[in-house]
C-alpha positions as CSV (number, residue, x, y, z in Angstrom):
1,M,-37.0,-41.6,119.0
2,V,-36.0,-38.3,117.5
3,Q,-32.3,-38.0,116.7
4,A,-30.5,-35.5,118.8
5,P,-28.3,-32.8,117.3
6,D,-24.7,-34.0,116.9
7,W,-23.4,-31.4,119.5
8,I,-25.4,-33.0,122.4
9,E,-26.5,-36.5,123.6
10,N,-29.7,-37.7,125.2
11,N,-30.1,-36.9,129.0
12,Q,-27.6,-34.1,128.6
13,K,-27.9,-30.5,129.8
14,F,-26.6,-27.7,127.9
15,A,-25.9,-24.0,128.1
16,L,-24.9,-21.8,125.0
17,I,-24.1,-18.4,124.0
18,G,-24.7,-17.2,120.4
19,V,-23.2,-14.2,118.9
20,D,-23.0,-12.7,115.3
21,V,-19.4,-12.1,114.6
22,G,-16.9,-12.8,111.6
23,I,-15.4,-16.1,111.8
24,T,-12.6,-17.9,109.9
25,D,-13.2,-21.0,107.7
26,D,-11.0,-23.2,110.1
27,I,-13.8,-23.0,112.8
28,N,-15.8,-26.2,112.6
29,R,-16.4,-28.3,115.6
30,F,-13.9,-27.2,118.1
31,E,-13.9,-28.9,121.4
32,C,-12.2,-28.1,124.8
33,P,-11.9,-30.1,128.1
34,G,-14.9,-29.9,130.3
35,G,-17.6,-30.4,127.6
36,L,-17.0,-27.1,125.9
37,I,-17.8,-26.9,122.1
38,G,-17.5,-24.1,119.6
39,L,-19.5,-24.4,116.4
40,P,-19.8,-21.9,113.5
41,N,-23.6,-22.9,113.2
42,A,-25.5,-25.3,115.3
43,D,-28.6,-27.4,114.3
44,F,-30.3,-25.7,117.2
45,E,-34.0,-25.7,116.9
46,F,-36.2,-23.9,119.3
47,P,-39.4,-25.6,120.5
48,E,-42.5,-24.2,118.9
49,H,-43.8,-22.6,122.0
50,W,-40.6,-20.6,122.5
51,K,-40.8,-19.5,118.8
52,L,-44.3,-18.0,119.5
53,W,-43.3,-16.4,122.7
54,L,-40.0,-14.8,121.3
55,G,-41.4,-13.8,118.0
56,S,-40.3,-14.6,114.4
57,L,-37.9,-11.6,114.1
58,R,-35.9,-12.6,117.2
59,I,-35.8,-16.2,116.1
60,E,-34.4,-15.1,112.8
61,D,-31.6,-13.0,114.7
62,I,-30.8,-16.1,116.8
63,E,-30.6,-18.5,114.0
64,S,-28.3,-16.1,112.0
65,C,-25.6,-16.2,114.8
66,S,-22.5,-17.2,113.3
67,L,-20.8,-18.5,116.4
68,Y,-22.1,-20.7,119.1
69,L,-20.3,-21.4,122.2
70,L,-21.7,-24.5,124.1
71,A,-21.2,-26.3,127.3
72,T,-22.8,-29.8,128.0
73,M,-22.9,-32.4,130.7
74,A,-24.8,-35.6,131.5
75,S,-27.5,-35.4,134.0
76,T,-29.8,-37.8,136.0
77,S,-32.5,-35.1,136.0
78,P,-32.2,-33.4,132.6
79,S,-35.7,-31.9,132.7
80,V,-35.1,-30.0,136.0
81,L,-33.6,-26.5,135.9
82,D,-31.1,-26.5,138.7
83,A,-27.5,-25.8,139.8
84,E,-26.2,-28.0,137.1
85,N,-27.6,-25.5,134.4
86,K,-26.0,-22.7,136.3
87,R,-22.7,-24.5,136.2
88,L,-22.9,-24.9,132.6
89,Q,-24.0,-21.1,132.1
90,G,-20.9,-20.2,134.2
91,A,-18.6,-22.4,132.0
92,V,-19.7,-21.1,128.7
93,G,-19.8,-17.5,130.0
94,D,-16.2,-17.7,131.1
95,W,-15.3,-19.0,127.7
96,F,-17.0,-16.0,126.0
97,T,-15.4,-13.6,128.5
98,G,-12.1,-15.2,127.7
99,L,-12.7,-14.6,124.1
100,T,-13.3,-10.9,124.8
101,L,-9.9,-10.8,126.5
102,I,-8.2,-12.4,123.4
103,R,-9.8,-10.2,120.8
104,K,-11.4,-6.7,120.6
105,F,-14.3,-7.8,118.5
106,G,-17.6,-6.1,118.3
107,S,-21.1,-7.0,117.4
108,T,-24.0,-4.9,116.6
109,D,-26.6,-7.5,117.7
110,A,-27.2,-8.7,121.2
111,A,-25.8,-12.0,122.0
112,F,-28.2,-14.6,123.5
113,T,-27.9,-17.3,126.0
114,A,-30.0,-20.4,126.4
115,T,-30.0,-23.3,128.8
116,G,-31.9,-26.6,128.7
117,S,-31.6,-30.3,128.1
118,C,-32.0,-33.0,125.4
119,V,-34.6,-35.8,126.2
120,N,-35.5,-38.4,123.8
121,G,-33.7,-36.5,121.1
122,V,-35.7,-33.2,121.5
123,I,-34.0,-30.1,122.7
124,D,-36.0,-28.4,125.5
125,V,-35.0,-24.8,126.2
126,R,-35.7,-24.0,129.9
127,Q,-34.3,-20.6,130.2
128,F,-33.5,-17.9,127.5
129,G,-31.9,-14.4,127.8
130,S,-29.9,-11.9,126.0
131,I,-26.7,-10.2,126.9
132,D,-25.1,-6.9,125.8
133,P,-22.5,-7.7,123.2
134,P,-19.1,-6.0,123.0
135,L,-19.4,-2.9,120.8
136,A,-16.9,-1.9,118.1
137,S,-15.0,1.3,118.6
138,I,-13.2,3.7,116.1
139,V,-10.0,1.9,116.3
140,H,-11.3,-1.7,115.8
141,D,-10.1,-5.2,115.2
142,D,-12.2,-6.5,112.3
143,R,-10.3,-9.7,111.8
144,P,-12.6,-12.7,112.0
145,I,-12.6,-14.9,115.2
146,S,-10.3,-17.9,114.5
147,R,-10.0,-21.4,115.8
148,K,-6.8,-20.2,117.5
149,D,-8.7,-17.5,119.3
150,L,-11.1,-20.0,120.7
151,Q,-8.2,-22.2,121.8
152,D,-6.4,-19.1,123.4
153,A,-9.5,-18.1,125.4
154,F,-9.7,-21.4,127.1
155,P,-6.8,-21.0,129.7
156,I,-8.4,-17.7,130.5
157,A,-11.8,-19.2,131.0
158,R,-10.2,-21.8,133.3
159,G,-8.8,-18.9,135.3
160,L,-12.1,-17.2,135.4
161,A,-13.8,-20.4,136.7
162,K,-11.3,-20.8,139.5
163,L,-11.8,-17.2,140.4
164,R,-15.6,-17.4,140.2
165,Q,-15.6,-20.8,142.1
166,S,-13.1,-19.9,144.8
167,T,-14.3,-20.1,148.4
168,D,-11.7,-17.2,149.2
169,H,-13.8,-14.1,149.1
170,N,-10.7,-12.0,149.1
171,R,-10.6,-11.5,145.3
172,W,-13.1,-8.6,145.1
173,R,-10.6,-6.2,143.6
174,L,-9.9,-8.4,140.6
175,H,-13.7,-9.1,140.2
176,R,-14.2,-5.3,140.2
177,C,-11.6,-4.8,137.5
178,M,-13.1,-7.4,135.4
179,N,-16.5,-5.9,135.7
180,L,-15.1,-2.5,134.7
181,Y,-13.5,-4.0,131.7
182,Q,-16.6,-5.9,130.5
183,E,-18.9,-2.8,131.1
184,A,-16.5,-0.6,129.1
185,R,-16.6,-3.0,126.1
186,C,-20.4,-2.5,125.9
187,E,-20.1,1.4,126.2
188,R,-20.7,3.5,123.1
189,G,-19.2,6.8,124.4
190,I,-15.6,7.0,123.8
191,L,-14.8,9.1,126.8
192,E,-16.7,6.6,129.1
193,R,-14.7,3.8,127.5
194,I,-11.4,5.6,128.2
195,H,-12.6,6.4,131.8
196,Q,-13.5,2.8,132.6
197,F,-10.6,1.0,130.8
198,T,-8.2,3.4,132.7
199,R,-9.9,2.8,136.0
200,C,-9.4,-1.0,135.3
201,I,-5.6,-0.4,134.9
202,E,-5.7,1.9,138.1
203,G,-7.4,-0.8,139.9
204,L,-4.4,-3.2,139.5
205,I,-2.0,-0.4,140.6
206,A,-3.9,0.9,143.7
207,P,-2.0,4.2,143.8
208,K,-2.0,6.3,147.1
209,Q,-4.2,9.3,147.4
210,G,-2.3,12.4,146.5
211,Q,0.1,10.4,144.3
212,T,-2.2,8.9,141.7
213,L,-1.0,10.5,138.5
214,R,2.7,10.0,139.5
215,Q,2.2,6.4,140.5
216,F,0.1,5.8,137.6
217,K,2.8,6.7,135.2
218,S,5.6,4.9,137.2
219,R,3.8,1.7,138.0
220,T,2.5,1.2,134.5
221,E,6.1,0.8,133.5
222,L,5.7,-2.7,134.6
223,F,3.0,-3.2,132.0
224,V,4.1,-1.1,129.1
225,G,7.9,-0.3,129.6
226,P,9.6,2.9,130.8
227,H,9.1,5.1,127.7
228,H,5.5,5.9,127.8
229,H,5.0,8.3,130.7
230,E,3.4,11.0,128.5
231,L,0.9,8.5,127.0
232,M,-0.1,7.1,130.5
233,G,-0.3,10.6,131.9
234,D,-2.8,11.6,128.9
235,L,-4.8,8.5,129.8
236,Y,-5.1,9.4,133.5
237,R,-5.8,13.1,132.7
238,V,-8.8,12.1,130.6
239,R,-10.0,9.5,133.1
240,S,-10.0,12.4,135.8
241,D,-11.9,14.8,133.5
242,V,-14.6,12.3,133.0
243,E,-14.6,11.5,136.7
244,H,-15.2,15.2,137.4
245,L,-17.6,16.0,134.8
246,H,-15.2,18.0,132.6
247,E,-16.1,16.2,129.4
248,N,-16.8,19.4,127.7
249,Q,-13.0,20.3,127.6
250,H,-12.8,17.4,125.0
251,L,-16.2,17.5,123.2
252,E,-17.7,20.9,123.3
253,E,-16.1,22.0,120.0
254,F,-15.4,19.6,117.3
255,D,-11.5,19.4,116.6
256,R,-10.6,16.5,114.3
257,Q,-7.1,16.0,115.9
258,V,-8.5,16.0,119.4
259,R,-11.1,13.4,118.6
260,I,-8.5,11.3,116.8
261,H,-6.2,11.6,119.8
262,L,-9.2,10.3,122.0
263,A,-9.7,7.4,119.7
264,K,-5.9,6.6,120.1
265,L,-6.2,6.7,123.9
266,E,-9.4,4.5,123.9
267,A,-7.5,1.9,121.9
268,V,-4.4,2.0,124.2
269,S,-6.5,1.9,127.4
270,E,-8.4,-1.1,126.2
271,W,-5.3,-2.9,125.0
272,V,-3.4,-2.4,128.2
273,S,-6.3,-3.3,130.5
274,R,-7.1,-6.4,128.4
275,S,-3.6,-7.7,128.2
276,C,-3.1,-7.2,132.0
277,L,-6.3,-9.0,132.9
278,A,-5.6,-11.9,130.4
279,R,-2.1,-12.3,131.8
280,I,-3.3,-12.4,135.5
281,L,-6.1,-14.9,134.8
282,R,-3.7,-17.2,132.9
283,T,-1.2,-17.2,135.8
284,S,-2.6,-18.4,139.2
285,E,0.2,-16.8,141.1
286,L,-0.6,-13.3,139.6
287,V,-4.2,-13.8,140.8
288,L,-3.0,-14.0,144.3
289,H,-1.0,-10.8,143.9
290,F,-3.8,-8.9,142.3
291,G,-6.9,-10.2,144.2
292,N,-7.4,-7.3,146.7
293,V,-5.9,-4.0,147.6
294,A,-3.7,-5.4,150.4
295,A,-2.2,-8.1,148.1
296,I,-1.6,-5.5,145.4
297,G,0.1,-3.1,148.0
298,H,2.4,-6.0,149.0
299,F,3.2,-6.7,145.2
300,W,4.2,-3.1,144.5
301,A,6.3,-3.0,147.6
302,K,8.5,-5.8,146.2
303,P,11.8,-4.9,144.6
304,E,11.5,-3.9,140.9
305,A,13.5,-7.0,139.8
306,E,11.1,-9.3,141.7
307,R,8.0,-7.6,140.3
308,R,9.4,-7.9,136.8
309,A,10.3,-11.6,137.3
310,L,6.7,-12.3,138.3
311,W,4.9,-10.2,135.7
312,G,7.2,-10.9,132.7
313,D,7.9,-8.7,129.7
314,P,5.9,-5.5,129.1
315,I,3.8,-5.0,126.1
316,N,3.9,-2.2,123.5
317,P,0.9,-0.1,124.4
318,C,0.9,1.3,120.8
319,A,0.7,-2.0,119.1
320,T,-3.1,-1.9,118.8
321,L,-2.6,1.1,116.5
322,T,-0.3,-0.5,114.1
323,G,-1.7,-0.4,110.4
324,F,-4.7,1.7,111.4
325,N,-5.3,4.6,109.0
326,F,-7.2,7.6,110.5
327,N,-7.6,9.1,107.1
328,R,-10.4,6.5,106.5
329,V,-12.2,7.6,109.4
330,S,-14.9,10.3,108.7
331,D,-15.7,13.4,110.9
332,G,-19.0,11.8,111.5
333,E,-17.6,8.8,113.0
334,L,-15.6,10.9,115.3
335,G,-18.7,12.6,116.5
336,A,-18.8,15.7,114.5
337,H,-22.6,15.8,114.3
338,E,-23.5,14.8,118.0
């Protein structure tokens, strides 16, 4: 019998996501509960018929992935593509999403997903697909993914799994905010990124009609502290300009300082939305408070001291800009030639 790769046993099913990102040397075989495994490179060999179908160039891209996230489980019917495979795909997808909420990494190549099984030592891929990768922005985090990042992503993945598997369908608002965030991470346009990240924050605030700007500035004090009203107001005004097709006010003529300000707003809106979602998903009590509009309304109706006790300390919204040197950013990168 053929020897199975060391990340899977015979009669097990698997799902994996492969992505090409920078990683640290301390990532070797990293395991989390529930059959989750992180590998810097897996001896993952596609069956010959899949190689012919996908083509040599795509296979080379897949085999050049630097990080593999895997989920495995024993199965009595390993050759059957069924709900077990979907369960594994959900688990590894949650871990990958958790990683995006830990780090603002970017990848130029599409990530790939695969699921299948191992029978008699042979890997059989039953389903293959690609997913849009998170894209880098002007203010980017180019530090490599570390073992600690994978570890920190796991509690978020666990929160995502509970949210995804819950029979309580009254969590749609939190699902919507998560979708907005993930879509924005894959967006190339800086104004659309600001628009969607800010909508994500707004979704956790649920301001009343006619009071949106005022409540956006006042309620985000819980997330970022009381000294950033001007910054939060700038975010909301750009979000509104994009919403009402007034992008020309920012992009029609190239102004380097205006573009730098937009890059800063993109970084701040991403960081605030990411930190809020990560905190909520790590804390089951907060999931209850931010699951739907009614729950969010009850949360914001609580006394300020009670809200603060539930939420915890605010973040510094400008921490994401620390150490970033805009003098190294060319006019072309800021969109001068678009």
